[in-house]
C-alpha positions as a Python dict, from the first residue, in 0.01 Angstrom:
ca = {
    (1, 'M'): (0, 0, 0),
    (2, 'A'): (90, -279, 224),
    (3, 'V'): (206, -195, 567),
    (4, 'K'): (589, -268, 652),
    (5, 'K'): (663, -510, 920),
    (6, 'T'): (944, -560, 1115),
    (7, 'A'): (1165, -902, 1134),
    (8, 'S'): (941, -1018, 1431),
    (9, 'G'): (627, -958, 1231),
    (10, 'T'): (504, -634, 1413),
    (11, 'V'): (429, -325, 1232),
    (12, 'D'): (700, -90, 1172),
    (13, 'K'): (651, 230, 1377),
    (14, 'R'): (923, 408, 1207),
    (15, 'T'): (720, 436, 878),
    (16, 'K'): (441, 694, 788),
    (17, 'E'): (189, 419, 796),
    (18, 'G'): (297, 252, 1125),
    (19, 'K'): (305, 616, 1309),
    (20, 'A'): (-57, 672, 1188),
    (21, 'I'): (-150, 305, 1315),
    (22, 'A'): (26, 385, 1664),
    (23, 'A'): (-153, 710, 1683),
    (24, 'R'): (-494, 568, 1627),
    (25, 'M'): (-447, 285, 1866),
    (26, 'A'): (-314, 545, 2137),
    (27, 'K'): (-627, 741, 2091),
    (28, 'A'): (-857, 414, 2122),
    (29, 'R'): (-674, 330, 2436),
    (30, 'A'): (-720, 659, 2586),
    (31, 'A'): (-1077, 660, 2499),
    (32, 'R'): (-1132, 314, 2620),
    (33, 'A'): (-967, 399, 2976),
    (34, 'K'): (-1173, 709, 2977),
    (35, 'S'): (-1498, 545, 2927),
    (36, 'S'): (-1425, 252, 3145),
    (37, 'T'): (-1337, 485, 3444),
    (38, 'T'): (-1681, 692, 3396),
    (39, 'T'): (-1901, 396, 3373),
    (40, 'N'): (-1757, 117, 3572),
    (41, 'K'): (-1705, 289, 3899),
    (42, 'K'): (-1596, 16, 4121),
    (43, 'T'): (-1662, 69, 4494),
    (44, 'T'): (-1543, -142, 4758),
    (45, 'L'): (-1839, -223, 4970),
    (46, 'K'): (-1782, -254, 5329),
    (47, 'K'): (-1868, -597, 5440),
    (48, 'T'): (-1937, -752, 5775),
    (49, 'Q'): (-1756, -1029, 5928),
    (50, 'S'): (-2005, -1288, 5799),
    (51, 'G'): (-1968, -1135, 5452),
    (52, 'T'): (-2283, -959, 5411),
    (53, 'V'): (-2294, -575, 5313),
    (54, 'D'): (-2264, -347, 5619),
    (55, 'K'): (-2597, -162, 5628),
    (56, 'R'): (-2443, 101, 5854),
    (57, 'T'): (-2246, 266, 5554),
    (58, 'K'): (-2396, 502, 5289),
    (59, 'E'): (-2376, 257, 5012),
    (60, 'G'): (-2510, -31, 5220),
    (61, 'K'): (-2816, 182, 5338),
    (62, 'A'): (-2888, 267, 4945),
    (63, 'I'): (-2863, -96, 4874),
    (64, 'A'): (-3122, -177, 5155),
    (65, 'A'): (-3359, 92, 5032),
    (66, 'R'): (-3355, -35, 4675),
    (67, 'M'): (-3414, -385, 4810),
    (68, 'A'): (-3699, -281, 5037),
    (69, 'K'): (-3852, -84, 4726),
    (70, 'A'): (-3838, -411, 4522),
    (71, 'R'): (-3975, -621, 4781),
    (72, 'K'): (-4273, -384, 4828),
    (73, 'A'): (-4320, -378, 4448),
    (74, 'K'): (-4334, -745, 4422),
    (75, 'N'): (-4623, -772, 4648),
    (76, 'S'): (-4816, -485, 4486),
    (77, 'L'): (-5170, -556, 4372),
    (78, 'S'): (-5083, -498, 3991),
    (79, 'N'): (-4798, -743, 4015),
    (80, 'R'): (-5041, -994, 4208),
    (81, 'L'): (-5290, -978, 3947),
    (82, 'K'): (-5029, -1022, 3657),
    (83, 'R'): (-4901, -1331, 3829),
    (84, 'L'): (-5260, -1471, 3884),
    (85, 'F'): (-5333, -1407, 3512),
    (86, 'S'): (-5047, -1520, 3349),
}
């Protein structure tokens, strides 16, 4: 059965099929909003006047620790050997 449309071409939400479509869309919007808030938590990092991340804050200290760990791992013996023989 074809979905009835209004004069402007949108789905007629007064019909049974239109109500079902609207309910599914509302459910999908709610699920998308819920998933986007749990996975994409945006924090506003404090920045210094020069534009770099402020390392005095909790987030800045965590970033600095991750960077230090990455720098240390970059110069490990196993990574040096990988670079030498690849």
